[in-house]
C-alpha positions as CSV (number, residue, x, y, z in Angstrom):
1,A,5.6,-1.4,14.1
2,A,2.4,-1.1,12.6
3,P,0.7,2.0,11.4
4,H,-1.7,3.5,12.7
5,E,-6.0,3.4,12.0
6,G,-6.5,5.6,8.8
7,H,-2.5,5.9,7.9
8,V,-1.9,5.8,3.6
9,V,1.4,4.4,3.5
10,T,3.1,6.2,0.9
11,E,5.7,5.0,-1.9
12,A,8.9,6.2,-0.1
13,Q,7.7,4.5,3.3
14,L,6.5,1.6,1.7
15,A,10.0,1.0,-0.4
16,S,11.9,1.9,3.3
17,L,9.9,-1.4,5.0
18,L,10.5,-3.8,1.5
19,D,14.2,-2.5,2.1
20,L,14.7,-4.0,5.4
21,A,12.4,-7.0,4.2
22,V,14.8,-7.7,1.8
23,D,18.4,-6.5,3.3
24,R,17.6,-8.6,6.4
25,G,15.3,-11.3,5.3
26,P,15.7,-14.6,2.8
27,H,16.3,-13.0,-0.5
28,N,13.9,-15.8,-2.4
29,V,11.2,-13.2,-3.0
30,L,7.3,-14.6,-3.3
31,L,5.0,-11.9,-4.7
32,F,1.2,-12.4,-5.1
33,L,-0.2,-9.5,-7.4
34,Q,-4.1,-9.5,-6.8
35,E,-6.0,-7.7,-9.4
36,K,-7.9,-5.8,-6.5
37,L,-8.0,-5.7,-3.1
38,S,-9.0,-3.8,0.2
39,I,-9.1,-4.1,3.8
40,E,-12.8,-4.9,3.7
41,D,-12.4,-8.1,2.1
42,F,-11.3,-9.6,5.1
43,T,-13.3,-7.8,7.0
44,A,-16.3,-9.3,5.3
45,Y,-14.8,-12.4,4.5
46,G,-12.1,-13.7,6.4
47,G,-11.3,-14.2,10.2
48,V,-7.7,-11.8,10.3
49,F,-9.6,-9.0,11.4
50,G,-13.3,-10.2,12.1
51,N,-12.5,-13.8,13.7
52,K,-15.0,-15.7,11.7
53,P,-15.4,-19.2,11.3
54,D,-15.7,-19.8,8.1
55,S,-13.2,-17.5,7.0
56,A,-12.3,-17.3,3.0
57,F,-8.3,-16.8,4.2
58,P,-7.6,-20.3,6.3
59,N,-3.9,-20.3,4.4
60,L,-3.3,-16.8,4.6
61,E,-4.3,-16.7,8.4
62,N,-1.8,-20.0,8.7
63,A,1.0,-18.3,7.5
64,L,0.5,-14.5,9.2
65,G,0.3,-16.9,12.4
66,T,3.6,-19.2,11.9
67,A,5.9,-17.0,10.3
68,P,8.8,-15.6,12.5
69,S,7.6,-11.9,12.0
70,S,4.9,-10.4,9.7
71,L,3.1,-7.4,9.0
72,V,-0.3,-5.8,8.1
73,L,-0.6,-2.5,5.9
74,P,-4.3,-2.2,5.7
75,S,-4.1,1.0,3.3
76,V,-1.5,1.5,0.8
77,D,-1.1,4.1,-1.8
78,W,-2.3,3.1,-5.1
79,F,1.0,4.4,-7.1
80,A,2.7,2.8,-4.2
81,A,1.4,-0.8,-4.4
82,G,1.8,-0.9,-8.3
83,A,5.2,-0.1,-7.9
84,V,6.4,-2.6,-6.0
85,P,6.9,-5.5,-8.7
86,A,9.5,-2.5,-10.3
87,F,10.9,-1.9,-6.8
88,L,11.8,-5.8,-6.2
89,K,13.2,-6.0,-9.9
90,A,15.9,-3.1,-9.0
91,K,16.0,-4.5,-5.3
92,L,17.3,-8.1,-6.0
93,G,18.6,-7.4,-9.4
94,V,16.6,-10.2,-10.9
95,S,14.0,-9.8,-13.2
96,P,10.5,-11.2,-11.9
97,L,9.3,-14.9,-12.9
98,H,5.8,-15.4,-13.3
99,V,4.8,-19.1,-11.8
100,D,2.2,-21.2,-10.9
101,Q,1.2,-24.1,-9.2
102,N,2.5,-26.4,-12.4
103,T,6.2,-25.0,-13.2
104,L,6.1,-24.3,-9.5
105,Q,7.1,-27.8,-9.0
106,E,9.7,-27.4,-11.6
107,L,11.7,-24.8,-10.3
108,R,14.7,-25.3,-8.0
109,L,15.8,-22.0,-6.0
110,N,19.2,-21.9,-4.3
111,A,18.7,-19.9,-0.9
112,S,22.1,-18.3,-1.7
113,L,20.8,-16.7,-5.0
114,P,18.1,-14.1,-5.3
115,A,14.8,-15.1,-6.7
116,L,11.3,-13.3,-7.3
117,L,8.7,-15.1,-8.3
118,M,5.6,-13.7,-9.2
119,V,2.2,-15.4,-8.8
120,R,-1.1,-13.4,-10.0
121,L,-3.8,-13.9,-8.3
122,P,-7.7,-12.7,-10.1
123,Y,-10.5,-11.0,-7.9
124,T,-13.3,-10.4,-10.3
125,T,-17.0,-9.5,-9.3
126,G,-20.3,-8.6,-11.3
127,S,-19.5,-9.8,-14.6
128,S,-17.9,-13.3,-13.2
129,L,-20.5,-16.3,-12.0
130,M,-18.5,-16.8,-9.2
131,A,-19.2,-14.8,-5.5
132,P,-16.2,-12.6,-4.4
133,K,-15.9,-15.0,-1.5
134,E,-15.6,-17.8,-3.9
135,V,-13.1,-16.0,-5.6
136,L,-11.1,-15.0,-2.6
137,T,-11.5,-18.3,-1.3
138,S,-9.8,-20.1,-4.6
139,N,-7.1,-17.3,-4.1
140,D,-6.1,-18.5,-0.5
141,E,-5.8,-21.9,-2.4
142,I,-3.4,-21.1,-4.7
143,L,-1.5,-19.2,-2.2
144,G,-1.5,-22.3,0.2
145,Q,-0.7,-24.7,-2.8
146,V,2.6,-22.1,-3.2
147,L,3.6,-21.9,0.3
148,S,3.3,-25.4,1.2
149,A,5.6,-26.1,-2.6
150,L,8.2,-23.8,-0.8
151,Q,8.0,-25.3,2.5
152,S,8.5,-29.2,1.6
153,E,11.8,-28.2,-0.2
154,D,12.8,-26.2,3.3
155,I,14.0,-22.9,1.4
156,P,13.4,-19.7,3.0
157,Y,11.4,-16.8,1.3
158,T,10.1,-13.8,2.4
159,A,6.4,-13.4,0.8
160,I,3.8,-10.4,-0.3
161,L,0.6,-10.0,-0.8
162,T,-1.0,-7.1,-2.3
163,A,-3.0,-5.7,-5.3
164,L,-2.8,-3.2,-8.0
165,R,-5.8,-1.1,-7.0
166,P,-8.5,-1.6,-4.3
167,S,-11.4,-3.4,-4.6
168,R,-13.5,-1.1,-2.9
169,V,-13.5,3.0,-2.9
170,L,-15.1,4.5,0.0
171,R,-16.1,8.4,-0.5
172,D,-16.6,10.4,1.6
173,V,-19.9,12.1,2.3
174,S,-19.2,15.0,4.8
175,D,-19.5,17.6,2.1
176,L,-23.0,16.6,0.6
177,A,-25.9,18.5,0.8
178,P,-28.0,16.6,3.7
179,E,-30.6,16.6,1.4
180,K,-28.7,14.1,-0.9
181,L,-27.9,11.5,2.3
182,G,-31.3,10.2,2.5
183,R,-32.7,7.2,0.1
184,Q,-32.1,7.1,-3.3
185,L,-34.1,5.2,-6.2
186,L,-32.5,1.9,-6.4
187,Q,-30.4,2.8,-4.1
188,T,-27.9,4.3,-6.7
189,E,-25.5,7.5,-7.4
190,T,-27.1,9.7,-10.6
191,A,-24.2,11.0,-11.1
192,F,-20.5,12.9,-9.3
193,A,-20.9,16.4,-8.6
194,P,-18.6,18.5,-10.5
195,V,-15.5,20.2,-9.2
196,R,-15.6,23.3,-8.4
197,Y,-12.6,25.7,-8.1
198,P,-12.1,27.7,-5.9
199,P,-13.8,24.8,-3.3
200,T,-15.4,27.9,-1.1
201,G,-17.1,31.1,-2.3
202,T,-18.3,31.6,-5.6
203,P,-17.0,29.0,-7.6
204,K,-14.3,30.1,-11.2
205,I,-14.1,27.0,-12.7
206,L,-16.7,23.9,-13.0
207,F,-14.9,20.5,-14.0
208,W,-16.6,17.0,-14.3
209,A,-16.2,13.8,-16.2
210,S,-17.9,10.3,-15.8
211,N,-14.1,8.5,-15.6
212,L,-10.6,9.7,-14.8
213,S,-7.5,7.4,-15.6
214,V,-4.0,7.2,-15.3
215,T,-1.7,4.5,-16.7
216,I,1.9,4.2,-15.6
217,N,4.1,1.8,-17.2
218,N,1.4,0.0,-18.5
219,T,-0.6,-0.1,-15.0
220,L,-4.0,1.4,-15.0
221,F,-4.9,3.7,-12.0
222,D,-9.0,4.3,-11.7
223,L,-8.8,8.0,-9.8
224,T,-12.7,8.6,-10.5
225,N,-14.0,7.9,-6.8
226,L,-10.7,10.0,-5.6
227,T,-10.9,12.7,-7.6
228,F,-14.9,13.2,-7.5
229,G,-15.3,12.4,-4.2
230,K,-13.1,13.7,-1.4
231,V,-11.1,16.0,-3.2
232,C,-8.5,18.5,-2.3
233,I,-8.2,21.4,-4.7
234,G,-6.4,24.7,-4.6
235,G,-5.2,27.0,-7.3
236,M,-3.5,30.7,-8.2
237,G,-3.6,32.5,-11.1
238,S,-4.3,30.1,-14.2
239,F,-3.3,26.9,-12.2
240,W,-5.9,24.4,-11.1
241,L,-4.9,22.0,-8.3
242,L,-7.0,19.3,-7.4
243,G,-5.5,16.5,-5.0
244,I,-5.7,12.8,-6.4
245,G,-4.6,10.6,-3.9
246,G,-0.7,10.5,-3.4
247,A,-0.7,12.8,-7.0
248,S,-1.9,15.7,-8.2
249,C,-3.1,17.0,-11.5
250,V,-2.6,20.5,-12.5
251,F,-4.5,22.2,-15.5
252,L,-2.7,25.5,-16.8
253,M,-5.4,27.9,-18.2
254,T,-5.9,31.3,-19.6
255,N,-8.7,33.4,-20.3
256,A,-8.0,36.3,-22.9
257,S,-9.9,38.9,-25.6
258,Y,-9.6,38.2,-29.3
259,P,-10.4,41.2,-31.1
260,I,-11.3,39.1,-33.8
261,S,-14.2,37.4,-32.3
262,K,-14.8,40.1,-29.7
263,R,-15.4,38.3,-26.8
264,N,-13.2,36.5,-23.9
265,W,-12.5,32.5,-24.5
266,F,-10.6,30.1,-22.0
267,V,-8.0,27.9,-23.5
268,L,-6.7,24.7,-21.5
269,H,-3.1,24.6,-22.4
270,T,-1.0,21.5,-21.0
271,V,-2.1,19.3,-18.2
272,E,0.6,18.2,-15.5
273,L,0.5,14.7,-13.6
274,V,3.2,14.9,-10.4
275,R,4.0,12.5,-8.1
276,P,5.8,13.6,-4.6
277,G,9.8,13.0,-5.6
278,D,8.9,12.4,-9.4
279,P,9.6,15.3,-12.0
280,P,6.1,16.6,-13.3
281,A,4.9,14.6,-16.8
282,V,3.5,17.4,-18.9
283,F,0.8,17.1,-21.9
284,N,0.5,20.0,-24.3
285,V,-3.2,20.2,-25.0
286,T,-5.2,21.0,-28.3
287,Q,-8.5,22.0,-29.3
288,I,-9.6,22.4,-25.8
289,T,-11.1,25.9,-26.2
290,A,-14.2,27.4,-26.1
291,P,-15.8,31.1,-25.3
292,T,-15.9,32.2,-21.8
293,N,-19.9,32.2,-21.7
294,Y,-20.2,28.4,-23.2
295,S,-18.4,25.3,-21.4
296,F,-16.4,22.6,-23.2
297,S,-17.2,19.4,-23.7
298,C,-15.6,16.0,-25.2
299,A,-16.7,12.6,-25.0
300,C,-12.8,11.5,-25.0
301,V,-9.8,13.2,-23.5
302,S,-7.0,11.0,-24.0
303,S,-2.9,10.8,-24.4
304,E,-3.9,7.5,-26.3
305,P,-3.9,8.3,-30.2
306,S,-6.6,5.5,-30.3
307,L,-9.0,7.6,-28.4
308,G,-8.6,10.8,-29.8
309,G,-5.5,11.7,-28.6
310,M,-6.1,15.7,-28.0
311,L,-3.0,15.1,-25.2
312,F,0.4,15.0,-26.5
313,P,3.0,14.0,-24.2
314,A,5.8,17.0,-23.5
315,K,8.3,16.3,-20.9
316,N,8.8,13.2,-18.3
317,A,5.4,11.8,-20.1
318,T,6.5,9.2,-21.9
319,Q,5.4,6.5,-19.3
320,W,2.3,8.2,-18.2
321,D,-1.3,7.4,-20.2
322,L,-3.8,10.1,-18.9
323,T,-7.6,9.3,-19.9
324,I,-10.7,11.3,-19.1
325,M,-14.1,10.4,-20.3
326,R,-17.0,12.2,-21.2
327,F,-14.9,15.7,-19.8
328,Q,-16.7,19.0,-19.6
329,I,-15.3,22.3,-18.3
330,Q,-16.0,26.1,-18.0
331,S,-14.4,28.5,-16.5
332,Y,-14.9,32.6,-15.7
333,Q,-18.1,32.9,-16.5
334,L,-20.5,30.7,-14.1
335,I,-23.7,31.8,-13.9
336,N,-25.9,29.7,-11.2
337,E,-23.1,27.1,-10.5
338,T,-24.0,25.1,-13.6
339,F,-22.2,24.5,-16.8
340,S,-23.6,26.7,-19.6
341,D,-24.2,25.5,-23.4
342,A,-21.4,23.4,-24.6
343,S,-18.9,23.7,-27.3
344,D,-18.1,20.2,-28.3
345,C,-15.4,18.6,-29.8
346,A,-16.9,16.7,-32.2
347,G,-16.5,18.5,-35.4
348,F,-20.0,19.0,-37.8
349,F,-19.1,16.5,-40.0
350,S,-18.3,13.2,-38.3
351,P,-17.4,9.7,-39.7
352,G,-20.9,8.8,-39.4
353,I,-22.3,12.1,-41.4
354,W,-19.1,11.3,-43.3
355,M,-20.2,8.0,-44.5
356,G,-23.9,8.7,-45.1
357,L,-22.9,11.5,-47.4
358,L,-20.3,9.3,-49.3
359,T,-23.2,6.7,-49.8
360,S,-26.1,9.3,-50.8
361,L,-23.5,10.5,-53.2
362,L,-23.1,7.4,-54.9
363,L,-27.2,6.1,-54.9
364,V,-27.6,9.9,-56.5
365,A,-24.6,9.1,-59.2
366,I,-26.4,5.5,-60.1
367,F,-29.7,7.0,-60.4
368,T,-28.5,9.7,-62.2
369,Y,-26.6,7.3,-64.8
370,G,-29.9,5.3,-65.5
371,L,-32.4,7.8,-65.9
372,H,-29.8,9.3,-68.6
373,M,-29.3,6.2,-70.3
374,I,-33.3,5.9,-70.3
375,M,-33.8,9.2,-71.6
376,S,-31.0,9.0,-74.3
377,L,-33.0,6.0,-75.9
378,K,-34.3,6.7,-79.3
379,T,-37.4,4.8,-81.2
380,M,-37.2,4.4,-84.9
381,D,-38.7,6.8,-87.2
382,R,-39.9,4.0,-89.9
383,F,-41.3,0.7,-90.0
384,D,-41.9,-2.3,-92.3
385,D,-45.5,-2.7,-93.0
386,P,-45.8,-6.9,-92.8
387,K,-49.6,-6.3,-94.6
388,G,-48.7,-4.3,-97.6
389,P,-47.4,-5.5,-101.2
390,T,-44.6,-7.3,-101.6
391,I,-41.6,-6.7,-103.8
392,S,-40.4,-8.6,-106.5
393,V,-37.5,-8.5,-108.2
394,P,-37.3,-10.4,-111.6
395,Q,-34.2,-11.9,-112.5
396,T,-33.6,-11.6,-115.9
397,E,-30.4,-13.7,-117.4
């Protein structure tokens, strides 16, 4: 049965559906994996849901209409969609074979042996010279060519079309202030509002970032809009939990008084990423601390060493990477619900400052050496007078 409107298919639900499809259907599985895709693409450019005569998906519509059975899932959890290749690999017991139109002509499949064929479809907007509809039409033509090649060999197959992430993320504006719902300059949004804990009443913690992304098994999930759009926040004591799609991110923070500095400091100790049914991935945190009357900011907080490596995998985090850009956080002493002056993670002697100092020292050394050489020059105290009398030395035998 098709899911009801607005339902987001979880990883467990998608796994049960794929189990039925693979167990009862053909074991030759064809996976079309697109970079980005949303149900709004079909509504805007296709006739699958909009019944448009100039649809960008004629081959897909024909395949859905002529197939013995088909199922459309309008909304699937990002993590679940990204885990489809790994699930099929484990289910069929074979490694995925990346194919295109040319290599598919040379394949010889056996209906009695399982096979997993993967076809990657691009989806680029903005930087691409092609319009979104042209890209989707091109992908549909590739889909049609691949399906025609299998049908010409009379091989039964199970085809799946999905994507690693959505092409459009709709933000819920029900929690925004009425004055922010009007027309904005150039119709652009300036910045995300900080996440507050607790969500109601006087906030005790503010958190803000320009980008929050998670990488699982080399698959990137951009969670910025889900984190700062419609946010589900809960917390107790020093734990801070914010809902991100089907997962959650937990910040373990403490606030303590230090006698030496005679002030309170807040410290972020660990960050945990949790998915339902999986053990939490724990990252140890270093250097994220500041006085409670200050906020802490950093251009990048990441578990990747090339990006600074302030997060260190501690438990069940070998397959995870967490990156937060333009990170800023403050706790326990908030004035007017805004960030105070920031204690930045960048040290005073940054790489640029070190380069400038070393270059200046080298130039000063060269100048000092040259000045010393000039000052050490001495003139002669006696000179020959060419106009004076010559000296004659008689020679005797």
